[in-house]
N, C-alpha and C positions, 0 to 999 in steps of 0.2 A: 463576469467578463464574457461578453458575447462576441464571438468571432468564428470565422469559418475554420473547420478542422483541416481543410485541404492543406497538404504539405506538412503542417505541424502535427497532424493527428497522431502518428505513431512514433513520436520522438519524446519518450517519456519514461518516468518511474511510477509508488507508494509510495501506499502504503504501505504499503502495505505492506508480515512476518510469518530426539526421539526416545520418547520413552514409552508410556503406557499405550500410546497410539503410534503405529509405525510412521516413520518420516514420510510426509506427503509428497511422494514423487508423482510425476505425470501419470494420469490415469487413476490416482487415488485422490478423492475429494478432500479438501481442507476448508475450514471456515475461519474467517478473519473478523474479529470484533475490533473496530476502530472507533476511538473516541477523539474527536477533534475539538480542541479547546480554544476559546477566545480569552486572551490574557492581557492584563495591564503590562505594557512594555517595560515599565520601570521595576516590575516585580518578577520578570521572567527568570532571571538568574536564580532567584530564591526558589521558584517553582522547580527548576532543574535540580537544585540542591536537595529539596525535599524528596524528589523522585529517587535520587542516588542514595540518600542516607536512610530514608524511612520506608519507601515503597519497594526499592530494588531487592532487598533481602527476601521479601515475601514472593515477588514474582520469580526470582531465581529459584526459590524453593519449590514453587509450583512446577517449574520446568524439570528440576531434579527429581521430583516425585512422580513425574509423568502426567500431571493434571493438565498441562498445556504443552504444546510443542515448542513454542517460541514466544518471546515478547520483545517489543521495540518501543523506544521513546525517541521522537523526532522533533526537531526544531525548525521553525519557519526560516527559509532562506529567501525565496521569492514567491509571490503569489497573492492570494486573497487575504481574508480576515482571520482565518485559522492560524494560530500562532504556535501551537504544540499539538502533537498527536501521540496517543498511547494505543498500541496495537498488541492484541494477543491472538494466537493462532492455535487451533485444536483440530483434531481429525474428524470430529463430528459435532453436530449442533448441541447435543446434550452435554457433552464434555465442556464445550465452550461456555454455555450458559451456567453450568454448575461452577466452573472455575471462576468466571466473572463475578458471580454472586458471592462465592466463598471469599475471594480476595477482597472484595469490597467490605465484607463483614470483618475480616481479620484486620485490615488497615484501620477501620473505624474503631475497633476495640483496642488495638495495640498502640496506635499513634493518633489519637483523636486531635491533639493540638496541631500536629503536622497537617492533618486533613483539613482542619479549619483554616490554617494559614494558606494551604494550597488553594482552597475554594475561594478565599478572599482575593487571590491574585488571578486565578483563572475561573471567573465567576459564571461563565456559560459554556455550553458544549453541545455538540451534535454527535449522535451515535449512529453508526452504520454496521451492519453485518454483511460481509462480502463472502462469496464462495468461489473456489477455483473451478475452472472448466477443463475437463480432460481433453487430451488429443493435441496438445500444443508441442509435445516432445521437448519440453524445456525442463529445467531443474526444479527441485522442490521449492515451494514458496518460502520455506524456512531457511534456505541457503543464505549465507552472509551476503549482504548487498553491497558492502563497501561503505564509505563515509558519506557518499552523495546520492541523493535520490530525486527522481522527477516523477510526478503523478499527473495524469490527465483524467479528470472526473468528467463524465459525459452524460448528457441528457439525450435519450434515444426514443424513437417511436417504438412502443412496446410490441407492435405488430411485426416489426422488422428486426428485433433483437437476435432471434435465432440465426437469421441471415448474416447479421453482423458477426456473430460468433463463428459462423462458417467461413467468412472472409478472413478472419484472423487465423483460423487453423490452416486454411489452404494457401493463402497468399502472403500474409505478413509474418507468420511465425517462422518460416524458413529464413527470412531476412534477419530477424532478431536473434535467432539461434546462431546464425553465422557470425554475428558480431560478438556474441558471447564466446564462441570458439576462438575468434581472433583476438580476444582479450580486451576489447574496448568496453564491453559491458561485463559486469559481474553476474547479473541475473536480470530477468524480466518476467512479467506475468500479466495475464488478462483475467479480470475478475468480474463476476456478475452480481448485481444487487440481490440481496435476500431480504433485508430489513433496513429501513432508514428513510431518508428524504428523497429529493428529486433526482439525484445522480443515479444512473442505471448501469453504467459500466465504468470500469477503472483499469487503465493501463499503467503499469508500474515498471520502472527501469532503474537499475542501480549501477554505479561505477565507483572507482577508487577515489575520485575527487570530481569537483564540478567542471574543471577544465577538460578532463578526460571524457566526461559525460557529454559536454558540448561538442567535442571532436567526434565522438561516436554518433551523435545526432547528425552531424554533417555527412559522415560516411553513409549513414542509413538513407539520408535524402538522396545521395548520389545513386544508391542501389534502387531507389524507387522511381527512377526515370523511365523504367521499362513501361511500355504502353499498357500491358496487361495489369500491372500494378497501379498505374494511373487510373485506369477504369475502375478498379476495385476501390481506390480511394474516393473517387467521385460517388460511387454507390454508398460507401460507408458514410460519407459526408451528408448524404440524403437521409440516412437512417438516424445518425447521431449528429444533429445539426448545431448543438451548443455544447461548449465545454469550458472547464476552468483548469488552468495549469498551476501547479505548485512545484517548487524545488525545496528539498528538505536536506538538512544536516542530520545524519543519524547519530544521535548521542549515545544511545545504549541499544544493544541487540544481544540477546541471549537465546540460544547458543550462537 
């Protein structure tokens, strides 16, 4: 989906999701391994059931044992061709990769038939690793996002990405934090690309439900009528000139 980010840019959710690693508060980096699945629509409910019955116990155990901080399973509500997303979060890259590999092996060994059935329904996927950016003064990325999420995946000029991050810290973060305090949003975050495809930045926002999220977006738009904010939006639009929006139903999130 090619369109200008102006106006719609910062109206969004995720992906994107404490034990052995301290809860990743602002200033403490966290890493997010997100797998975006393309699934056959007539088999998606079966895929969700496999996640709940066969995969969830192992992911829950990984959180309980401190191998990961959080995991989430999301369902497509509005957006592109990704139909489901599996997200795991850890406090460092080594823990993230170790946990991802170990969980894959456990699931393959313990529930091979479920794995084959899941792969038959969700036959292709894309992997990304995102990382948090300190200095936003927001809550931990592992905080509960509510039932509804909105993600904006952005393609950006790599030469201008640090400037984009600076604009988020200085101009946009206070607006989003205000709407979390006011109760319209449950949480929000700004993530940068570490490994994966063409999307370079990810803005995520959560709310109790989609209607609340839409209302929060409208209130944020009203707050962005200030001239200084409009100038920052125009600069951001120059740096990150293409994006893809998704709205998600969050089916599972632990903790």
